[in-house]
C-alpha positions as CSV (number, residue, x, y, z in Angstrom):
1,X,17.7,5.9,-27.7
2,X,15.5,7.9,-25.3
3,X,17.5,10.2,-23.1
4,X,16.5,9.1,-19.5
5,X,16.7,11.9,-17.0
6,X,18.4,11.1,-13.6
7,X,16.1,9.6,-10.9
8,X,16.4,10.2,-7.2
9,X,17.7,6.8,-6.2
10,X,19.9,6.2,-9.3
11,X,23.0,4.5,-7.9
12,X,21.2,2.9,-4.8
13,X,21.4,-0.7,-4.4
14,X,18.7,-2.4,-2.4
15,X,18.8,-6.2,-1.2
16,X,15.7,-7.5,0.0
17,X,14.7,-10.7,1.5
18,X,11.0,-10.2,1.1
19,X,7.8,-12.0,0.9
20,X,4.2,-11.1,0.8
21,X,3.2,-7.4,0.3
22,X,4.7,-5.0,3.1
23,X,8.3,-5.4,2.2
24,X,7.8,-5.9,-1.8
25,X,5.6,-2.8,-1.7
26,X,8.2,-0.9,0.0
27,X,11.1,-1.9,-2.4
28,X,8.9,-1.5,-5.3
29,X,8.5,2.3,-4.4
30,X,12.3,2.5,-4.2
31,X,12.6,0.9,-7.6
32,X,10.1,3.2,-9.0
33,X,12.4,6.0,-8.1
34,X,15.5,4.4,-9.5
35,X,17.0,2.0,-7.2
36,X,18.4,-1.3,-8.0
37,X,16.3,-3.8,-6.1
38,X,17.8,-7.3,-5.8
39,X,14.8,-9.5,-4.7
40,X,16.2,-12.9,-3.1
41,X,13.8,-15.8,-3.5
42,X,13.6,-19.6,-2.4
43,X,14.8,-21.8,-5.3
44,X,12.0,-23.3,-7.0
45,X,9.0,-21.6,-5.4
46,X,10.3,-18.1,-4.8
47,X,8.1,-15.2,-3.0
48,X,5.0,-17.3,-1.9
49,X,2.9,-14.3,-3.1
50,X,3.6,-15.5,-6.7
51,X,1.0,-18.2,-5.9
52,X,-1.7,-16.1,-4.2
53,X,-3.8,-16.4,-7.4
54,X,-3.6,-16.5,-11.2
55,X,-6.0,-13.6,-11.9
56,X,-3.5,-11.2,-14.0
57,X,-3.0,-13.5,-17.1
58,X,-1.8,-16.5,-15.0
59,X,0.2,-14.4,-12.3
60,X,-0.9,-13.5,-9.0
61,X,-2.4,-9.9,-8.8
62,X,-0.5,-9.0,-5.5
63,X,2.7,-10.0,-6.9
64,X,2.2,-8.1,-10.2
65,X,1.3,-4.9,-8.2
66,X,4.3,-5.0,-5.9
67,X,7.4,-6.5,-7.9
68,X,7.9,-4.8,-11.1
69,X,11.3,-3.2,-11.9
70,X,13.2,-5.9,-9.6
71,X,15.8,-8.5,-10.3
72,X,15.3,-12.0,-9.0
73,X,18.1,-13.9,-7.6
74,X,17.2,-17.5,-6.2
75,X,19.4,-18.7,-3.4
76,X,19.0,-21.0,-0.5
77,X,20.2,-19.1,2.5
78,X,20.7,-22.3,4.4
79,X,23.5,-23.6,2.1
80,X,27.0,-23.3,2.9
81,X,28.0,-21.1,-0.1
82,X,25.1,-18.7,0.5
83,X,26.5,-16.9,3.5
84,X,29.8,-15.7,1.4
85,X,27.5,-14.7,-1.6
86,X,25.1,-12.7,0.5
87,X,27.9,-11.0,2.2
88,X,29.4,-10.0,-1.0
89,X,26.1,-8.7,-2.0
90,X,25.5,-6.7,1.1
91,X,29.0,-5.3,0.8
92,X,27.9,-3.6,-2.5
93,X,24.4,-2.6,-1.2
94,X,23.0,0.4,0.3
95,X,20.0,-1.0,2.0
96,X,18.8,-4.4,3.3
97,X,15.1,-4.7,3.6
98,X,13.7,-7.8,5.2
99,X,10.2,-9.1,6.4
100,X,11.1,-12.7,7.4
101,X,9.7,-14.4,10.3
102,X,10.5,-12.8,13.6
103,X,14.1,-13.7,14.8
104,X,14.8,-15.5,11.3
105,X,17.1,-12.6,10.0
106,X,19.2,-12.4,13.4
107,X,19.8,-16.1,13.5
108,X,21.4,-15.9,9.9
109,X,23.7,-13.2,11.2
110,X,21.9,-10.5,9.5
111,X,20.7,-8.4,12.5
112,X,21.7,-4.8,12.4
113,X,24.2,-5.0,15.0
114,X,26.0,-7.9,13.2
115,X,25.8,-6.1,9.8
116,X,26.7,-2.7,11.2
117,X,30.3,-3.9,12.1
118,X,31.0,-5.2,8.7
119,X,29.1,-2.6,6.8
120,X,28.8,0.8,8.7
121,X,27.1,2.5,5.9
122,X,24.2,-0.3,5.4
123,X,20.8,0.8,6.2
124,X,18.8,-2.1,7.7
125,X,15.2,-2.2,7.3
126,X,13.3,-4.9,9.4
127,X,9.3,-5.0,8.8
128,X,7.4,-7.2,11.1
129,X,4.0,-7.3,12.4
130,X,4.7,-6.2,16.0
131,X,7.9,-4.7,16.0
132,X,11.1,-5.7,18.2
133,X,10.6,-6.5,21.9
134,X,7.4,-6.7,23.9
135,X,5.0,-9.6,24.4
136,X,3.9,-9.8,20.9
137,X,7.4,-9.8,19.2
138,X,7.2,-13.3,17.9
139,X,3.3,-13.4,17.2
140,X,2.4,-14.1,13.7
141,X,1.0,-11.3,11.9
142,X,-0.8,-11.0,8.6
143,X,-2.8,-8.0,7.1
144,X,-6.4,-9.0,8.3
145,X,-5.0,-10.0,11.8
146,X,-3.5,-6.5,12.2
147,X,-6.4,-4.7,10.8
148,X,-8.3,-6.6,13.9
149,X,-5.6,-6.1,16.4
150,X,-5.2,-2.2,15.7
151,X,-9.0,-1.6,16.2
152,X,-9.6,-1.0,12.4
153,X,-12.1,-3.8,12.0
154,X,-14.1,-2.5,15.2
155,X,-15.1,1.0,13.7
156,X,-15.6,-0.5,10.1
157,X,-18.6,-2.1,8.7
158,X,-22.2,-1.8,9.3
159,X,-23.8,-1.6,12.8
160,X,-24.6,-5.2,12.8
161,X,-21.4,-6.6,11.4
162,X,-17.8,-5.4,11.4
163,X,-15.7,-5.6,8.3
164,X,-12.2,-5.4,6.9
165,X,-11.0,-3.2,4.3
166,X,-11.0,-4.6,0.8
167,X,-7.3,-4.1,0.3
168,X,-4.3,-4.8,2.3
169,X,-4.2,-1.6,4.2
170,X,-1.9,-2.8,7.0
171,X,0.7,-4.1,4.6
172,X,0.3,-0.9,2.7
173,X,0.7,1.3,5.6
174,X,3.7,-0.6,6.8
175,X,5.3,-0.7,3.4
176,X,4.7,3.1,3.0
177,X,6.4,4.0,6.3
178,X,9.3,1.7,5.4
179,X,9.7,3.3,2.2
180,X,9.7,6.9,3.6
181,X,12.1,5.9,6.4
182,X,14.6,4.5,4.1
183,X,14.6,7.7,2.3
184,X,15.1,9.3,5.6
185,X,17.9,7.3,6.5
186,X,19.7,7.8,2.9
187,X,19.5,11.5,3.9
188,X,20.9,11.1,7.2
189,X,23.8,8.9,6.0
190,X,24.6,11.9,3.7
191,X,25.4,13.8,6.8
192,X,26.7,11.3,9.2
193,X,28.3,8.6,6.8
194,X,26.5,5.9,8.8
195,X,23.6,3.5,8.1
196,X,20.6,3.4,10.4
197,X,18.4,0.4,11.9
198,X,14.8,0.9,10.9
199,X,12.2,-1.2,12.8
200,X,8.7,-0.9,11.0
201,X,5.8,-2.4,12.7
202,X,2.7,-3.1,11.1
203,X,0.7,-2.7,14.1
204,X,2.1,0.7,14.8
205,X,1.8,1.8,11.2
206,X,-2.0,0.9,11.5
207,X,-2.6,2.5,15.1
208,X,-1.0,5.6,13.4
209,X,-3.9,5.5,10.7
210,X,-6.4,5.0,13.7
211,X,-5.9,8.3,15.3
212,X,-8.9,9.9,14.7
213,X,-11.4,7.2,16.3
214,X,-8.6,6.7,19.1
215,X,-9.0,10.5,20.0
216,X,-12.6,10.5,19.4
217,X,-12.9,7.9,22.0
218,X,-10.3,9.1,24.4
219,X,-10.8,8.6,28.2
220,X,-13.3,5.7,27.7
221,X,-15.9,7.5,25.4
222,X,-17.9,5.7,22.8
223,X,-16.1,5.1,19.7
224,X,-17.4,6.2,16.2
225,X,-20.2,3.9,15.4
226,X,-19.9,1.5,12.3
227,X,-21.8,3.3,9.5
228,X,-21.2,1.3,6.5
229,X,-19.8,3.4,3.6
230,X,-21.3,6.4,5.2
231,X,-19.3,8.7,7.5
232,X,-19.6,8.0,11.2
233,X,-19.9,11.5,12.4
234,X,-20.9,13.8,9.5
235,X,-24.3,13.7,7.8
236,X,-25.3,13.5,4.9
237,X,-22.0,12.0,3.9
238,X,-21.9,8.5,2.2
239,X,-23.7,6.5,-0.4
240,X,-27.3,7.1,-1.6
241,X,-29.4,5.3,-4.1
242,X,-30.9,6.8,-7.2
243,X,-33.7,6.3,-9.6
244,X,-31.8,4.3,-12.3
245,X,-30.5,1.6,-9.6
246,X,-26.8,3.0,-9.5
247,X,-25.6,4.8,-6.2
248,X,-24.0,8.0,-5.7
249,X,-21.7,9.0,-2.9
250,X,-21.9,12.6,-1.5
251,X,-20.3,14.6,1.1
252,X,-21.2,17.9,3.0
253,X,-18.8,19.5,5.3
254,X,-20.7,22.7,6.6
255,X,-23.8,24.6,7.1
256,X,-23.5,26.6,3.8
257,X,-23.2,23.4,1.8
258,X,-26.2,22.1,3.7
259,X,-28.4,25.0,2.8
260,X,-27.2,25.2,-0.9
261,X,-28.2,21.3,-0.9
262,X,-31.5,21.5,0.3
263,X,-32.3,24.5,-2.2
264,X,-30.6,23.4,-5.2
265,X,-30.4,19.7,-5.1
266,X,-33.5,18.6,-3.1
267,X,-35.5,21.7,-4.1
268,X,-36.7,21.9,-0.3
269,X,-35.0,25.2,0.9
270,X,-37.1,25.4,4.0
271,X,-35.4,21.7,5.0
272,X,-32.1,23.7,5.8
273,X,-33.8,25.8,9.0
274,X,-35.8,22.6,10.1
275,X,-34.9,22.2,13.7
276,X,-34.2,18.5,13.4
277,X,-31.7,19.4,10.8
278,X,-30.2,22.6,11.3
279,X,-26.7,21.4,12.7
280,X,-24.7,18.5,12.0
281,X,-25.1,16.9,15.3
282,X,-29.0,16.8,14.7
283,X,-28.5,15.5,11.3
284,X,-26.3,12.8,12.6
285,X,-29.0,12.0,15.4
286,X,-32.0,12.0,12.7
287,X,-30.0,10.3,9.8
288,X,-32.6,7.9,9.2
289,X,-35.3,10.1,8.6
290,X,-33.3,12.5,6.6
291,X,-32.0,9.7,4.5
292,X,-35.5,8.9,3.5
293,X,-36.1,12.4,2.3
294,X,-32.9,12.4,0.1
295,X,-33.4,9.1,-1.2
296,X,-37.0,10.1,-2.2
297,X,-35.7,12.9,-3.9
298,X,-32.9,11.2,-5.7
299,X,-35.3,8.3,-6.8
300,X,-36.8,10.8,-9.6
301,X,-33.4,11.2,-11.2
302,X,-30.6,9.1,-12.8
303,X,-27.1,9.0,-11.5
304,X,-26.0,11.5,-14.6
305,X,-29.0,14.1,-13.2
306,X,-28.0,13.7,-9.6
307,X,-24.1,14.2,-10.3
308,X,-25.0,17.3,-12.5
309,X,-27.3,18.8,-9.7
310,X,-24.6,18.3,-7.1
311,X,-21.8,19.6,-9.6
312,X,-24.0,22.8,-10.2
313,X,-24.3,23.3,-6.4
314,X,-20.7,22.6,-5.8
315,X,-21.2,19.8,-3.5
316,X,-18.5,17.0,-3.3
317,X,-19.5,14.0,-5.0
318,X,-18.4,10.8,-6.8
319,X,-19.8,7.8,-8.5
320,X,-19.5,4.5,-6.6
321,X,-17.3,2.8,-9.1
322,X,-16.5,-1.0,-9.6
323,X,-13.1,-2.2,-10.6
324,X,-14.1,-2.4,-14.4
325,X,-15.0,1.4,-14.1
326,X,-11.7,2.4,-12.4
327,X,-9.7,0.5,-15.3
328,X,-11.5,3.0,-17.7
329,X,-11.9,5.9,-15.4
330,X,-11.6,9.1,-17.5
331,X,-9.7,11.2,-15.2
332,X,-6.7,8.5,-15.2
333,X,-7.3,8.3,-19.1
334,X,-6.9,12.0,-19.6
335,X,-4.0,12.3,-17.5
336,X,-2.2,9.4,-19.2
337,X,-1.6,7.4,-15.8
338,X,-1.7,3.9,-17.4
339,X,1.4,2.6,-19.0
340,X,2.6,-1.0,-19.5
341,X,5.1,-3.0,-18.1
342,X,6.8,-6.4,-19.2
343,X,6.3,-9.6,-17.3
344,X,6.7,-13.2,-17.9
345,X,3.3,-13.5,-19.4
346,X,3.7,-10.5,-21.5
347,X,2.9,-6.8,-21.2
348,X,0.5,-5.8,-18.5
349,X,-1.1,-2.5,-17.6
350,X,0.6,-0.7,-14.8
351,X,-0.4,2.8,-12.8
352,X,2.3,5.2,-12.7
353,X,3.2,6.2,-9.4
354,X,0.9,8.7,-7.9
355,X,3.3,11.3,-7.3
356,X,4.4,13.1,-10.9
357,X,7.7,15.0,-11.0
358,X,8.5,17.4,-13.9
359,X,12.5,16.3,-13.2
360,X,12.2,12.7,-14.1
361,X,10.2,9.7,-15.2
362,X,9.4,6.9,-12.8
363,X,11.2,3.6,-13.6
364,X,8.6,1.2,-14.9
365,X,10.5,-2.1,-15.9
366,X,9.4,-5.8,-16.1
367,X,8.3,-8.1,-13.3
368,X,10.9,-10.8,-12.8
369,X,10.4,-14.5,-13.4
370,X,11.6,-16.5,-10.3
371,X,15.6,-16.5,-10.4
372,X,15.5,-14.6,-13.8
373,X,18.7,-12.7,-12.9
374,X,20.5,-15.3,-10.8
375,X,23.4,-16.1,-13.0
376,X,24.1,-12.5,-14.1
377,X,24.2,-11.4,-10.4
378,X,26.3,-14.0,-9.2
379,X,28.8,-13.5,-12.0
380,X,28.7,-9.8,-11.2
381,X,29.7,-10.9,-7.6
382,X,32.7,-12.7,-9.1
383,X,31.3,-16.2,-8.1
384,X,33.1,-19.0,-10.0
385,X,31.7,-21.2,-12.4
386,X,32.6,-24.2,-10.1
387,X,30.6,-22.7,-7.3
388,X,27.9,-21.8,-9.6
389,X,27.8,-25.6,-10.7
390,X,27.7,-26.7,-7.2
391,X,25.0,-24.5,-6.3
392,X,22.9,-25.6,-9.3
393,X,23.5,-29.4,-8.6
394,X,22.4,-28.8,-4.9
395,X,19.4,-26.9,-6.2
396,X,20.4,-24.0,-4.0
397,X,19.9,-21.4,-6.8
């Protein structure tokens, strides 16, 4: 049997009343680090993210991504027997994470104030769209809506059409801040012996990410213009078509690189000192004409030739990969970043967590079926067979 090295969160138990992405992404990261995560789901239907699509061998792509290494406990929280069961569970837990509708947890007696009296060491993390208090406290919030409310969409897309991000960045931001905040709370509890209340807002998480355009537009100045996949305020920095019909992404950061780019890549050394292009603000102002010169030079080359020329000149570059290219990306393959996890539909590929440690291996266990661990968890809690039978008869588990 393989000797598993200790993980940072071994022995930590997390109870999660979660759905969608933000909270599940937070708790999956806790599970990666060794925490036991008990995911409480509605009987019969479970987390509604299970039904977003069926693209991953019959399972939902979002759910597969955010729910490995968890235990699924189905429990109707409105059932009269659910309260004592949940209280027993929380009495053995270190962390409660919830992203129910605003106010729902408090109505069930699961506010931090109520729980802290019973379980002073329990860390309670509430994830919501807009946070506690304020005029938006009860406003419904989904990823796309927060991308819009935070100003992200206003600076993203083309000049003629704003666009959202292609993945759930507001959920990811909130889930990541919740994850790091819980780690901080665990460290603080080691000093104080007390649990913390963590209030994580999707809006505030995204506004933090928006700090560059916010400061750029301070005091009523114009925001960064929407520039598609190009950089709004640095040029040339973005995608350019090449002769074989593909695209290359390149980025110049300073005047030295601009001179090398003109000489070694474009073969036009005099362009570097052209008064229209001899500083970044001038290149931004004259980007359309300059783009024509770059596209003209690249049109005579294939993607491999352009990339090689940029590499030889030590100019930062990337291929504009599609999803099929990322699955087979040579760097991920060479570093052994793909593994497999089990699921109700069989083994599925899974990316190892981005931060690699020389001290332990991340936990990469199965994605649970709905209610897969219900009976085992109830028996661990000492719930009697009679109560279990009642819950089953009432379809409360």
